[in-house]
C-alpha positions, 0 to 999 in steps of 0.5 A, spaced: 458 473 483 461 475 489 467 478 485 462 482 481 459 485 487 466 487 490 467 491 483 460 494 482 457 495 489 463 500 492 460 505 486 453 505 489 457 506 495 460 512 493 454 515 490 450 513 497 455 517 502 456 523 497 448 524 497 447 523 504 453 527 507 450 527 514 450 519 515 456 518 511 460 517 518 456 512 519 455 509 512 462 509 511 464 504 516 458 499 515 459 499 507 467 498 508 465 492 513 460 489 508 466 489 503 471 486 508 466 481 509 465 479 502 472 479 500 473 474 506 467 470 503 471 470 496 477 467 499 473 462 502 469 460 496 471 456 490 474 460 484 468 461 478 470 464 471 468 470 469 470 477 467 472 479 474 474 473 478 478 471 484 485 467 483 491 465 487 495 471 486 490 476 487 486 474 493 491 476 498 491 483 495 484 483 495 484 482 502 489 487 504 485 493 500 478 491 503 481 491 510 485 497 509 479 501 507 475 498 513 481 501 518 480 507 514 473 508 515 474 508 522 478 514 522 475 520 525 473 524 519 468 530 518 461 528 516 461 534 511 467 531 507 464 529 501 470 528 497 473 523 502 467 519 503 466 518 496 473 517 494 474 511 499 469 508 495 471 510 488 478 508 490 476 501 493 471 499 487 477 501 482 482 497 486 478 491 486 476 492 478 484 492 477 485 486 481 479 482 480 479 484 472 481 478 468 482 482 462 488 486 463 485 492 460 480 492 465 485 492 470 488 498 467 482 501 467 481 500 475 487 503 476 485 509 473 479 509 477 482 508 483 487 514 482 481 519 480 478 517 486 484 520 490 485 526 486 479 530 488 480 530 496 487 531 495 486 536 490 482 540 494 486 539 501 493 540 498 493 543 491 500 543 489 501 535 491 494 534 487 497 537 481 504 533 482 499 526 482 495 528 476 501 529 472 506 524 474 500 519 476 497 520 469 504 519 466 505 513 470 498 510 467 500 512 460 506 508 461 503 502 464 498 502 458 504 502 453 506 496 457 500 493 456 500 494 448 507 491 448 504 485 451 498 485 446 503 485 440 507 479 443 500 475 444 495 478 440 490 472 440 489 472 447 486 479 447 490 481 454 486 476 457 490 474 463 488 466 463 489 466 456 496 469 457 498 464 462 496 458 458 500 460 452 506 460 456 512 465 456 516 461 451 511 462 445 511 470 446 516 475 443 521 476 449 523 482 447 516 485 447 515 482 453 521 485 456 519 492 453 512 491 456 515 490 463 520 496 463 514 501 461 510 498 466 515 498 471 516 506 470 508 507 470 506 502 476 513 505 480 510 512 479 504 509 483 508 505 488 512 511 489 518 507 487 525 512 486 526 515 482 518 516 480 516 518 487 516 526 487 509 526 488 509 522 494 513 526 499 509 532 498 502 528 499 504 526 505 507 532 508 501 537 505 495 533 505 491 531 512 492 524 514 486 521 512 487 523 505 495 521 505 493 514 508 489 512 502 495 511 497 499 506 501 493 502 503 488 502 497 493 505 491 499 501 492 497 494 493 493 494 486 499 498 482 503 492 485 499 487 483 498 489 476 506 490 476 507 482 478 502 480 473 506 483 467 513 480 471 510 473 471 509 474 463 515 477 462 520 472 466 527 472 465 533 475 469 532 482 466 525 484 469 527 481 476 533 485 477 530 491 474 525 491 480 530 489 485 534 495 483 528 500 484 526 496 490 533 497 494 534 504 491 528 506 494 530 503 500 536 507 501 533 513 498 528 513 503 532 511 509 537 516 508 532 522 507 529 520 514 534 524 517 533 530 513 525 531 514 522 535 520 515 534 518 512 529 521 507 527 515 513 527 510 517 522 515 511 517 515 511 518 508 518 516 507 517 510 512 512 507 507 517 508 501 522 504 505 517 498 506 514 499 499 521 498 496 523 492 501 516 489 498 519 490 491 525 488 493 522 481 495 518 480 489 524 482 485 528 477 488 523 472 486 522 465 488 517 462 493 521 465 499 522 472 496 515 473 494 512 471 500 517 476 504 514 481 499 507 479 501 508 479 508 512 486 508 506 489 503 501 486 508 505 489 514 506 495 511 498 496 510 497 495 517 503 499 520 501 505 515 494 505 518 496 505 525 501 510 524 496 515 520 491 514 525 495 516 531 499 521 527 493 525 525 491 525 532 497 527 535 498 533 529 491 535 532 492 535 539 499 539 538 496 543 532 503 542 529 506 538 523 513 539 525 517 534 529 519 539 534 512 541 535 509 534 537 513 531 543 511 528 550 505 524 547 505 519 553 505 524 558 498 527 556 495 521 552 499 515 554 494 511 549 496 515 543 503 515 545 504 508 545 500 507 539 504 512 535 511 509 538 508 502 536 506 504 529 513 507 528 517 501 530 512 496 526 514 501 520 521 500 522 521 493 521 522 491 528 519 485 532 514 483 534 510 485 528 509 483 521 514 487 517 519 484 521 517 477 519 517 479 512 524 483 512 527 477 516 525 472 510 527 477 505 534 478 508 535 470 509 532 469 502 538 474 499 543 470 503 541 464 499 540 467 492 544 473 492 549 474 498 552 480 495 545 484 496 546 483 504 550 489 505 545 494 501 539 491 504 542 491 511 544 498 511 537 501 508 534 497 514 538 499 519 538 506 517 531 506 517 530 503 523 535 508 527 531 514 524 524 512 526 526 509 533 529 516 534 523 520 531 519 515 536 523 517 542 522 524 540 515 524 539 512 520 544 517 520 550 521 527 549 519 534 553 511 535 553 509 541 548 502 544 550 496 541 547 491 545 543 485 540 545 483 535 549 487 528 548 483 523 543 478 518 546 478 511 545 474 511 539 479 515 535 485 511 537 481 504 536 483 503 528 490 504 530 490 499 536 486 494 531 491 495 526 497 494 531 493 487 534 493 484 527 500 486 525 502 482 531 497 476 530 500 476 523 507 475 526 506 471 532 500 466 530 497 467 523 491 463 521 493 457 517 488 458 511 491 465 511 498 462 511 496 457 506 493 463 501 500 467 502 504 461 500 500 459 494 500 467 492 508 467 493 508 460 488 504 463 483 508 470 483 514 466 481 
C-alpha cells in the first residue's frame, strides 16, 4: 500500500498545487515531506508483492528521489509558477512509478511521465533547451522502449515482469537479444542521464533555465533513468554491457572535466559538474561487483545532495548579482558569508573533495578500479583531478574574488536552509552513515551485480 501511495498520491499533489497557486509555496514542502516520510516507511516495512513494490535494488533510488524532491520544495519559488509546482509532483510520481513498477513497461511509462513533467516548466522558461530535451529525450525514450522489446522477445512468457525475469535466469535467454536490449537502453537512458555523446540538451538546460528548473533533472530524472538501465544491465550480464557502461562513464567524465575550463556561464559550469559525477556513477556501475556498485551508489547519492546545495546557492547568487556569468558573480563571502560558504562547499562536494559523500564514492571507485582494472586508473584520476581543479578555481573566483555590486539584499537563512541541509546530509553520509542505510546500500550493490 505504501508503494502504491507513493505512485498515485503525487498525481493528486500535482493537481492540488496547480489548482491552488497561492498556497503552493506552503503545500509543496508539506507534500514532499509526506512523500519523504512514506519512502522511509517503505524502506522499513516488509516487502509486499504487487504491481508496484519495493525491492532491494530500488529502495536507495526511491529514498534519493524523495529527499531530492523535499530539498527542491524548500527552494524559493514564486507561488504563481504553476508549471514548476505541478512539474515537481508529476516528476516525483513518474519517477516513483519507474522505480517501483514491477513490470518494466510501467517503469518505462514512469520515465515518460517524469520527462513530460519537466517539459512544461522548461519549455516556458527556456524554449530552445525545451525543444532539445523534447527531441533528444523523446528519441531516448524510444530507444529504451526498443530495448525493452528486445528483452521481451528474449523471454516472451515473462511479459517484462521484473521478478519473473529475475527468476528465469540469464542462461535461459538469448544473450544476443539481451545485449541488443542493453545497447538500446544504454543509448536511450544515456540521453536522460546526459552521458556523452547523448548529452547535447543538458548544457543548454543548465545554462538557460532558472536554477529551480535545472535542478529537477539531476535530482529527479537521473536516478530513475539509471535505475532502469541497471535493471536491464542485470538481465544482460556479461562483459559487453559492463564495458559499454564503463566506457560511456569514463568518456563523460573526461569530456565534462575538460569542458569545465571553457565555460564562462555559471549554470553551465554546475551542469558540467553534474555530468562529471553522473559519469563517475556510471563508471562505478560499469566496473561492477559489490565495491564498484557501492561506489556508484555513493556517488549518485552524494551528487544529488551536492547538486541540490549547488543549485540553491547558485540561484541565490545569480539573483544577488543579477548575472549568470562567472565574471559577474564574485566576492560572495564579502557581502553574504552564508551564501559564499554554501556555494563553495557545494562546489567542493561536486568536485569529489573531502569530507563529503562524493569523495567517499570516488575513493571507493579508484580502489575498486585498482583491484579489477589497473589500466583504468590513469583516465579516472585524470578526469577527477581536472574536474576538481576547475571547480576549485571557480569556487575561489565566485566566493573569494573581488566583490562585484549587489543587485538586491543578501539572501536570508530561509533561502539558504536547503543548501545547508543538503551539505549536512552529504557530510553525515561520509563520516557517520546510519547503519540501516549502509546495510541497504550494501544489499543494493550486491543486487546490481
